C-alpha positions as MATLAB code, in Angstrom:
seq = 'MSKPASEATRLFQQNFSASLPEDDGQDFRDSRRGLIEEVKDLQVRNEAGRVIWDMETRYACMSPGTPCPDTFNPSLWRFQLLHTIAGLFEVCDGIWQVRGYDLANMTIIRSETGYIIIDCLTTVETARAALELFFRHFERKPVQAVIVTHSHFDHFGGVAGVIDPGDAASGKIPLIAPARFMEEAVSENVFVGSAMHRRAFYQFGGRLPVGPAGRGGLCTPEGSMSLVRPNTTIDHTGQTMSIDGVDFVFQMTPDTEAPSGLCVYLPQFRALCMADIVVYTMHNLLPIRGAKVRSATLWSHYLNEALHLFGHRTDVLFLCHHWPRWGKEAVTGVLKSQRDAYRYINDQTVRQIRRGRTMLEIAEDLRLPGTLAEKWYLRDYYGTLRHNAKAVYQWYLGWYDGVPAHLNELPPEEAGRRYVEFMGGPEETLRKAGESFAKGEYRWAAQVLHHLVFACPKNREARELLADACEQLGYQAESYTWRNSYLNAAAELREGPNRAGCTVVSRRTVENLSVPDLFSYLAAMIDPAAAEGRSLQINLTFTDTGETYSLGLENCTLNWWPEADPDAASACTLTRKTLDRLAVRELTVAQALTQGLVREEGEPGALAAVFDLFEESPEFVFNIVTP';
ca = [
      86.120   88.042  103.995;
      88.789   87.331  106.608;
      90.547   83.970  106.765;
      91.634   81.958  109.820;
      95.095   82.051  111.340;
      97.546   79.786  109.551;
      99.463   77.045  111.309;
     102.575   79.251  111.186;
     100.661   82.092  112.843;
      99.259   79.788  115.529;
     102.780   78.617  116.305;
     104.007   82.228  116.311;
     101.317   83.230  118.819;
     102.190   80.326  121.126;
     105.904   81.204  121.087;
     105.163   84.903  121.543;
     102.936   84.191  124.523;
     105.691   82.141  126.145;
     108.121   85.058  125.779;
     105.957   87.635  127.577;
     106.794   89.051  131.021;
     105.037   87.719  134.073;
     101.681   89.415  134.649;
     101.046   90.236  138.308;
      97.552   91.548  137.543;
      98.319   95.066  138.815;
      97.293   96.724  135.542;
      93.884   95.051  135.690;
      93.438   96.146  139.302;
      94.541   99.710  138.536;
      92.333   99.958  135.447;
      89.270   99.327  137.655;
      90.393  101.184  140.770;
      88.103  104.022  141.788;
      85.266  102.803  139.551;
      82.054  104.675  140.358;
      79.916  103.484  137.459;
      80.693  101.111  134.611;
      78.610  101.654  131.465;
      78.437   98.221  129.861;
      76.151   99.066  126.940;
      77.718  102.389  125.946;
      76.601  103.813  122.634;
      76.821  107.552  121.966;
      74.499  108.930  119.289;
      74.417  112.216  117.424;
      71.347  114.441  117.113;
      70.126  112.407  114.139;
      70.220  109.220  116.223;
      73.211  107.670  114.449;
      75.683  105.792  116.677;
      79.000  107.641  116.558;
      80.769  105.759  119.402;
      80.060  102.139  120.235;
      81.785  100.337  123.095;
      79.002   97.769  123.392;
      79.694   96.240  119.980;
      83.431   96.895  119.984;
      84.155   94.695  122.975;
      81.220   92.290  122.837;
      83.644   89.419  122.154;
      85.930   90.360  125.040;
      85.833   90.074  128.790;
      88.551   89.382  131.355;
      89.426   85.710  131.156;
      88.331   85.365  127.522;
      90.921   83.173  125.752;
      93.009   84.931  123.138;
      92.017   83.820  119.626;
      94.696   82.646  117.192;
      93.964   85.722  115.073;
      95.220   88.102  117.777;
      98.668   88.665  119.178;
      98.380   87.539  122.845;
     100.083   90.657  124.208;
      97.816   92.940  122.192;
      94.782   90.903  123.340;
      95.768   91.586  126.962;
      96.085   95.296  126.124;
      92.633   95.227  124.529;
      91.098   93.599  127.612;
      92.417   96.463  129.736;
      90.380   98.889  127.623;
      86.994   97.203  127.756;
      85.813   99.314  130.718;
      83.852  102.484  130.037;
      82.691  104.600  132.926;
      83.390  107.118  135.653;
      86.375  106.703  137.995;
      87.724  108.555  141.011;
      91.417  109.388  140.650;
      91.643  110.891  144.151;
      89.383  112.995  146.333;
      88.294  115.839  144.045;
      89.593  114.480  140.721;
      87.651  112.112  138.465;
      88.040  110.681  134.978;
      85.596  109.486  132.361;
      87.292  106.725  130.389;
      86.085  104.657  127.458;
      83.818  107.393  126.069;
      86.316  108.322  123.380;
      89.860  107.676  122.249;
      91.123  109.856  125.151;
      90.089  110.534  128.755;
      88.202  113.497  130.212;
      89.497  114.613  133.616;
      87.203  116.621  135.913;
      88.529  118.574  138.908;
      86.424  119.975  141.734;
      86.855  123.743  142.188;
      85.255  126.159  144.645;
      82.129  126.891  142.605;
      82.170  124.241  139.887;
      84.535  122.058  137.901;
      87.668  122.387  135.773;
      88.143  120.012  132.847;
      91.449  118.749  131.455;
      90.963  117.655  127.837;
      87.529  117.373  126.312;
      87.664  114.412  123.907;
      87.280  114.305  120.125;
      83.667  115.215  119.463;
      80.933  117.386  120.876;
      78.694  114.334  121.324;
      81.141  112.163  123.278;
      82.252  115.103  125.437;
      78.653  115.985  126.285;
      77.854  112.342  127.093;
      80.928  112.029  129.330;
      79.995  115.140  131.295;
      76.414  113.911  131.665;
      77.718  110.642  133.125;
      79.612  112.669  135.723;
      76.515  114.718  136.555;
      74.598  111.512  137.252;
      76.732  111.178  140.374;
      77.754  114.713  141.340;
      76.043  118.068  141.701;
      75.445  119.840  138.423;
      77.648  122.926  138.669;
      79.192  125.057  135.909;
      82.463  124.288  134.168;
      84.751  127.102  135.273;
      87.695  126.420  132.942;
      89.001  123.989  130.318;
      92.663  123.055  129.933;
      93.752  121.495  126.635;
      97.041  119.649  127.021;
      98.128  119.522  123.377;
      97.240  120.059  119.745;
      95.800  116.661  118.778;
      92.104  116.603  117.959;
      91.151  113.842  120.430;
      91.926  116.309  123.234;
      90.178  119.468  122.043;
      87.518  118.517  119.481;
      84.735  118.159  122.071;
      85.173  121.578  123.702;
      81.782  122.830  122.486;
      80.206  119.885  124.315;
      81.381  121.107  127.723;
      81.301  124.929  127.415;
      79.605  127.517  125.240;
      82.201  128.651  122.667;
      80.881  132.172  123.112;
      81.957  132.092  126.759;
      85.488  131.256  125.649;
      85.453  133.957  122.963;
      84.349  136.574  125.507;
      86.854  135.401  128.116;
      84.116  134.486  130.581;
      85.471  130.925  130.836;
      89.242  130.396  130.605;
      90.159  128.090  127.732;
      93.806  127.328  128.399;
      96.252  125.808  125.923;
     100.008  125.671  125.305;
     101.834  128.144  123.070;
     101.478  127.483  119.307;
      98.290  125.508  119.908;
      96.157  127.035  117.149;
      99.002  127.051  114.648;
      99.702  123.353  115.177;
      96.101  122.188  115.649;
      95.162  123.646  112.299;
      98.300  123.008  110.262;
      98.462  119.264  110.967;
      95.025  118.793  109.435;
      95.391  121.162  106.475;
      98.599  121.225  104.467;
      98.937  117.452  103.976;
      95.603  116.680  105.560;
      94.241  114.467  102.784;
      97.290  112.183  102.812;
      97.473  112.069  106.604;
      93.761  111.278  106.935;
      94.027  108.499  104.355;
      97.004  106.975  106.165;
      95.246  107.384  109.526;
      92.361  105.406  108.004;
      94.822  102.508  107.726;
      96.395  103.114  111.139;
      93.068  103.079  112.981;
      91.441  100.400  110.805;
      88.656  102.625  109.527;
      86.931   99.974  107.396;
      87.605   96.968  109.614;
      84.892   95.136  111.530;
      85.191   94.526  115.241;
      85.875   91.024  116.480;
      88.678   88.482  116.830;
      89.812   88.930  113.207;
      89.131   92.666  113.041;
      90.295   96.038  114.275;
      92.765   96.461  117.102;
      92.833   99.335  119.569;
      90.446  102.255  119.769;
      89.406  104.282  116.760;
      88.048  107.815  116.662;
      84.359  108.708  117.075;
      82.444  109.888  114.025;
      80.688  112.906  115.516;
      81.060  116.690  115.269;
      84.411  118.246  116.065;
      84.772  121.782  117.386;
      87.815  124.027  117.360;
      87.601  127.040  119.657;
      90.421  129.553  119.912;
      91.984  129.500  123.420;
      91.893  132.739  125.381;
      94.772  131.889  127.758;
      98.237  130.692  126.722;
     100.828  128.778  128.722;
     104.313  129.552  127.424;
     106.908  128.476  129.995;
     107.621  125.735  132.500;
     106.916  126.797  136.051;
     104.061  129.088  135.002;
     101.388  128.976  137.693;
      97.714  129.792  137.712;
      94.939  129.719  140.282;
      91.495  128.983  138.847;
      88.430  129.045  141.088;
      90.493  128.028  144.107;
      92.589  125.345  142.378;
      96.333  125.881  141.854;
      98.077  124.661  138.715;
     101.763  124.438  137.865;
     102.505  123.938  134.169;
     105.346  122.192  132.382;
     105.874  122.893  128.694;
     106.595  119.799  126.563;
     106.713  120.978  122.927;
     107.952  118.816  120.054;
     107.379  115.521  121.806;
     104.067  113.725  121.250;
     102.731  116.944  119.724;
     104.441  120.126  118.520;
     102.413  122.106  121.078;
     101.968  120.496  124.484;
     102.012  120.838  128.252;
     101.724  118.807  131.450;
     100.030  119.880  134.687;
     100.820  119.506  138.389;
      98.098  120.117  140.998;
      99.808  120.734  144.366;
      96.607  120.686  146.452;
      95.903  117.168  145.218;
      99.540  116.021  144.968;
      98.525  114.863  141.490;
     100.491  114.977  138.233;
      98.953  114.894  134.749;
     101.509  113.855  132.140;
      99.081  114.272  129.235;
     100.232  112.003  126.366;
     103.994  111.946  126.904;
     103.397  109.082  129.331;
     101.114  106.287  128.135;
     101.102  102.581  128.892;
     102.659  101.611  125.595;
     105.740  102.665  123.714;
     104.686  105.878  122.028;
     105.434  107.073  118.502;
     108.466  109.119  117.595;
     106.932  109.141  114.131;
     103.380  107.781  113.756;
     102.809  105.662  110.682;
      99.953  107.953  109.636;
     102.672  110.584  109.118;
     103.632  113.685  111.099;
     106.662  115.776  111.876;
     109.310  113.508  113.395;
     109.607  113.856  117.179;
     112.726  114.195  119.296;
     113.535  111.201  121.509;
     116.029  113.291  123.497;
     113.506  116.049  124.193;
     110.934  113.437  125.197;
     113.389  111.891  127.641;
     114.409  115.331  128.911;
     110.837  116.388  129.741;
     110.196  113.137  131.588;
     113.374  113.670  133.571;
     112.330  117.268  134.255;
     108.902  116.148  135.506;
     110.531  113.535  137.710;
     112.734  116.153  139.381;
     110.147  118.940  139.533;
     107.175  116.908  140.719;
     108.040  113.255  141.393;
     108.934  113.691  145.062;
     105.608  115.424  145.787;
     103.248  113.293  143.697;
     100.907  110.671  145.125;
      98.972  109.964  141.933;
      99.917  110.106  138.263;
      97.054  110.427  135.786;
      97.145  110.519  132.010;
      94.990  111.599  129.083;
      94.892  107.983  127.912;
      94.798  104.847  130.092;
      94.490  104.682  133.885;
      96.336  106.295  136.833;
      99.242  105.037  138.929;
      99.127  105.510  142.700;
     102.020  105.856  145.166;
     105.388  107.545  144.848;
     107.228  104.341  143.956;
     104.846  103.482  141.097;
     104.826  107.074  139.797;
     108.588  107.518  139.775;
     109.046  104.014  138.359;
     106.966  104.832  135.287;
     108.635  108.219  134.760;
     112.130  106.751  135.050;
     111.458  103.742  132.814;
     109.843  105.752  130.037;
     112.516  108.443  130.331;
     115.204  105.814  129.915;
     113.435  103.995  127.071;
     113.354  107.066  124.800;
     116.916  107.986  125.776;
     118.047  104.413  125.056;
     116.360  104.347  121.643;
     118.055  107.625  120.731;
     121.503  106.760  122.061;
     121.697  103.228  120.724;
     120.436  104.267  117.302;
     123.053  107.026  117.225;
     125.737  104.537  118.329;
     124.833  102.271  115.428;
     124.703  105.225  113.013;
     128.301  106.049  113.986;
     129.261  102.497  113.050;
     127.849  103.012  109.562;
     124.744  100.901  109.954;
     121.666  101.844  107.947;
     118.152  102.580  109.148;
     116.810   99.142  108.214;
     119.731   97.330  109.833;
     119.382   99.255  113.087;
     115.611   98.765  113.237;
     115.966   95.027  112.666;
     118.450   94.479  115.488;
     117.662   97.043  118.205;
     116.311   95.578  121.455;
     115.459   97.187  124.776;
     117.553   96.028  127.746;
     115.860   93.422  129.914;
     115.009   95.858  132.715;
     112.940   97.921  130.281;
     111.673   95.087  128.080;
     109.936   93.518  131.089;
     107.695   96.581  131.527;
     104.247   96.002  130.041;
     103.864   99.773  129.574;
     106.835   99.862  127.165;
     105.568   97.229  124.749;
     104.840   97.897  121.068;
     101.078   98.473  121.247;
     101.006  101.869  119.509;
     104.510  103.003  118.685;
     107.055  100.261  118.053;
     110.756   99.942  118.720;
     111.411   99.273  115.040;
     109.755  102.345  113.624;
     111.004  104.508  116.497;
     114.576  103.540  115.632;
     113.848  104.603  112.049;
     112.447  107.894  113.349;
     115.652  108.628  115.264;
     117.652  107.857  112.111;
     115.431  110.252  110.149;
     115.767  112.928  112.858;
     119.536  113.001  112.412;
     120.192  111.885  108.834;
     116.947  112.025  106.848;
     115.667  109.419  104.410;
     118.947  108.646  102.618;
     121.031  105.786  104.038;
     124.235  106.706  102.190;
     123.973  103.868   99.653;
     124.293  105.369   96.147;
     122.016  102.677   94.662;
     119.218  104.178   96.784;
     119.755  107.767   95.613;
     117.512  107.570   92.573;
     115.542  104.321   92.681;
     112.892  103.511   90.135;
     109.273  104.295   91.091;
     107.105  101.388   92.304;
     105.367  100.450   89.051;
     108.505  100.386   86.920;
     110.533   98.714   89.671;
     107.791   96.124   90.096;
     107.770   95.317   86.393;
     111.540   94.852   86.323;
     111.669   92.794   89.538;
     109.017   90.463   88.174;
     110.914   90.201   84.898;
     114.107   89.231   86.768;
     112.219   86.665   88.853;
     111.033   84.837   85.754;
     107.735   86.551   84.974;
     104.390   86.813   86.780;
     103.613   83.090   86.996;
     107.036   82.166   88.350;
     107.025   85.067   90.808;
     103.605   84.015   92.072;
     104.755   80.412   92.429;
     107.840   81.364   94.423;
     105.860   83.769   96.615;
     103.361   80.970   97.258;
     106.183   78.733   98.457;
     107.388   81.439  100.837;
     103.842   81.953  102.107;
     103.466   78.200  102.725;
     106.636   78.307  104.865;
     105.191   81.129  106.957;
     107.654   83.681  105.497;
     104.987   86.367  105.338;
     107.270   89.412  105.440;
     109.205   88.201  102.408;
     106.101   86.987  100.579;
     104.480   90.413  101.060;
     107.609   92.195   99.807;
     107.778   90.081   96.643;
     104.048   90.212   95.987;
     104.008   93.985   96.365;
     106.260   94.141   93.283;
     104.028   91.703   91.428;
     100.844   93.657   92.199;
     102.443   96.895   91.045;
     103.690   95.193   87.893;
     100.396   93.389   87.199;
      97.625   95.163   89.159;
      94.894   93.095   87.478;
      96.460   89.772   88.515;
      93.792   88.560   90.912;
      95.838   85.666   92.283;
      98.692   88.016   93.192;
      96.335   90.392   94.966;
      94.697   87.567   96.887;
      97.994   86.067   97.998;
      99.333   89.482   99.041;
      96.102   90.002  101.006;
      96.620   86.631  102.715;
     100.214   87.525  103.646;
      99.190   90.932  105.018;
      96.388   89.322  106.991;
      98.697   86.853  108.741;
     101.157   89.659  109.505;
      98.260   91.603  111.003;
      97.235   88.686  113.201;
     100.801   88.402  114.486;
     101.390   92.129  115.121;
     101.665   93.313  118.722;
     101.110   96.914  117.619;
      97.469   97.680  116.903;
      98.450  100.305  114.314;
     100.471   97.687  112.443;
      97.621   95.187  112.819;
      95.080   97.644  111.448;
      97.317   98.662  108.551;
      97.953   95.077  107.490;
      94.296   94.071  107.807;
      93.093   97.214  106.030;
      95.503   96.423  103.190;
      94.123   92.889  102.975;
      90.566   94.220  102.772;
      91.407   96.694  100.014;
      93.329   94.114   97.999;
      90.312   91.802   98.119;
      87.487   94.280   97.759;
      89.035   97.529   96.527;
      89.117  100.821   98.415;
      85.908  102.154   99.891;
      85.351  105.169   97.655;
      83.126  107.055  100.070;
      84.266  110.671   99.804;
      85.508  112.799  102.647;
      85.894  116.567  102.952;
      89.238  116.876  104.656;
      89.504  120.669  104.832;
      86.255  122.350  105.852;
      85.418  126.029  106.144;
      85.428  125.613  109.936;
      89.083  124.592  109.680;
      90.067  127.177  107.070;
      88.573  130.091  108.994;
      90.996  129.373  111.845;
      94.013  129.766  109.568;
      95.925  133.024  109.421;
      95.852  134.681  106.001;
      99.466  133.637  105.258;
      98.667  130.030  106.235;
      95.608  130.068  104.000;
      97.734  131.356  101.117;
     100.252  128.565  101.860;
      97.440  126.012  101.628;
      96.284  127.448   98.298;
      99.822  127.761   96.920;
     100.256  123.990   97.147;
      97.237  123.595   94.839;
      98.820  125.422   91.878;
      98.786  123.285   88.726;
     102.157  124.102   87.121;
     100.985  123.043   83.651;
      98.214  125.633   83.813;
     100.392  128.297   85.457;
     103.374  128.013   83.082;
     104.208  131.446   81.659;
     101.520  133.281   83.663;
     102.257  136.386   85.740;
      99.715  138.198   87.921;
      99.806  140.714   90.776;
      96.707  141.495   92.873;
      96.100  143.559   95.988;
      93.548  142.040   98.378;
      91.914  144.127  101.117;
      89.757  142.430  103.733;
      87.100  144.836  104.975;
      86.260  142.884  108.127;
      89.829  142.477  109.427;
      91.466  145.610  108.000;
      94.284  143.568  106.461;
      95.766  144.163  103.021;
      97.983  141.708  101.135;
      99.613  141.726   97.735;
      99.322  138.359   96.031;
     101.624  137.501   93.143;
     101.911  134.638   90.679;
     105.219  134.109   88.916;
     107.302  131.076   87.906;
     104.341  128.804   88.760;
     104.503  129.866   92.411;
     102.273  132.009   94.597;
     103.826  134.626   96.870;
     102.355  137.276   99.164;
     103.271  140.244  101.296;
     101.270  142.048  104.047;
     100.921  145.364  102.242;
      99.668  146.678   98.931;
     101.892  146.605   95.848;
     101.675  149.982   94.052;
     102.389  148.275   90.731;
      99.605  145.665   91.040;
      97.386  145.600   87.971;
      94.289  144.637   89.950;
      92.808  145.299   93.386;
      90.018  143.351   95.080;
      88.021  144.188   98.185;
      86.285  141.369  100.028;
      85.780  139.915  103.497;
      87.961  137.218  104.987;
      84.836  135.033  105.184;
      84.441  135.324  101.406;
      88.046  134.230  100.884;
      87.395  131.191  103.111;
      84.357  130.238  101.036;
      86.368  130.617   97.824;
      89.162  128.460   99.257;
      86.883  125.501  100.044;
      84.904  125.819   96.793;
      81.649  126.875   98.410;
      81.715  129.808   96.046;
      83.315  130.671   92.704;
      84.915  134.018   91.964;
      82.255  134.669   89.306;
      79.479  134.051   91.838;
      81.195  136.279   94.402;
      81.449  139.123   91.884;
      77.811  138.715   90.833;
      76.638  138.735   94.451;
      78.721  141.790   95.272;
      80.916  139.862   97.712;
      84.042  140.860   95.790;
      84.662  144.334   94.349;
      87.305  144.398   91.624;
      89.213  147.420   90.320;
      91.814  147.715   87.587;
      92.512  144.767   85.309;
      89.375  142.555   85.380;
      89.468  138.803   85.924;
      92.781  138.596   87.790;
      91.360  136.919   90.906;
      89.380  134.434   88.812;
      92.529  133.702   86.806;
      94.417  132.796   89.987;
      91.658  130.515   91.279;
      91.445  128.835   87.864;
      95.013  127.613   88.423;
      94.138  125.697   91.594;
      93.535  122.017   90.966;
      90.662  120.266   92.677;
      91.375  118.861   96.132;
      92.762  115.333   95.688;
      90.419  112.454   96.254;
      90.603  111.294   99.852;
      90.668  107.607   98.965;
      93.790  107.437   96.803;
      95.353  104.013   96.272;
      98.004  102.710   98.672;
      98.452   98.953   98.152;
      97.811   99.070   94.413;
      99.055  101.439   91.681;
];
């Protein structure tokens, strides 16, 4: 049960509001410009009738002019108000967007005989609903091509809702994506998928209710995702393509917001799509859900490149999140400011690194210059200046700050016990933390109470007070990912984690892995206690793909090579589909042998022995704020 904002938080919100830039209302005008139909009661349902996307409930408490509650940062409240509109918009003559039907936007471009889509949302259901909204206003013609800008699921998961996957597989409909798309789309959700999904649950506020004391920002829909292999690859900047009478010029932007990404210029429309490397918030150089750290210098470079390649011939800038900007001055202004922001974060972090300052010290003190800080589209709604500074530090120097005392710190439970001991025991620690909480020192109270909870996880008073501190920090946060993480922590401290299970790696995902990537996934499941002293060598031949691999177990590690080993003691013949089913535990090796799905020669039981060494997939809902 959430609690009200404290007096310290109310005062914080008042002071924060007074510090904000002047609002000329242009964002609110732009966010509604070109509106063809607003869908005020939007709810998207799956085939079973369950609501999987709900804008009606999400923003029921919000409308332009609604006063900001004390439980919401006033800047974040303004950002939320800008996202209450769901509907169909005209970007320019011949280009439209559906916004508010998902976490991302769907862009629809008129071609000679139909339409071309840029990005197709997260789920089949939301993508289909978005396209149906468009067809309520425009002639129902076929989708002639789909362009996917990058390898994050909110931009490709709905592809089966806008085209028949078979038409992409046959090449009938171009499905266009940047180089390395499949590799990155799959790997991000597989190798550390369970941990990343659990952390994303915090980042997006998966268990939080909507309302003034609840979730911030948009979350992801809960429908069916599709992953269809692209049939056309973009691999260099300046690559051009003409599709059904529409010309495209591509810019490659890898290793920025996603490891695989591109932007698109449409010369006939004088329109530039900057995908996700321009958004109307500071973006993440390292999202708090976890990912590979991103390069601030590359990000700045690609924005500068776009400015020089396309800025002088662009009349409208549109994005895969948020709303467009119209006019050369507005377009170049956004590109320059965001270019300079990422360059500034990199350069000033590096300058401080050279002076010997640590990651925490730099993050605490770094500020944008006034000319950038006054831009609403560079505020900390998603990424934040603090954790971006830490990301730059990590990019260059890694996790270690050079302080020997930090080389081999005690793990959280033991450290917690000793901290609490030094502070005079649990009761005294709780008393002192309560005093800090009463003064509004929520960051410090949370830091101290974290040690107490890890030392005494059954101490209900400690958990409740830590929940209260996290809750107030969430109310104060300008970043909705910080808000959601704090409020999710408070909920779990009070009520415990929601133990509803989740299958992170499905057969649909696994079947899109290459064989080496699938072996890499399995290799990280080896239980060393069970594998100690074991040695096995198996040849695997896949009858449906014609591939043969030797698979070896030695020194508690799994290794492979794309050819048969003449000294292998065992050989197995199976299909790749059977291996996928074995990998996700739809099938055991014994069942596969009985059903004739695996044929084994030589030493019997070798394949079963390998699979016996794989531990069960870790529970999705592992603890975060408690031991």
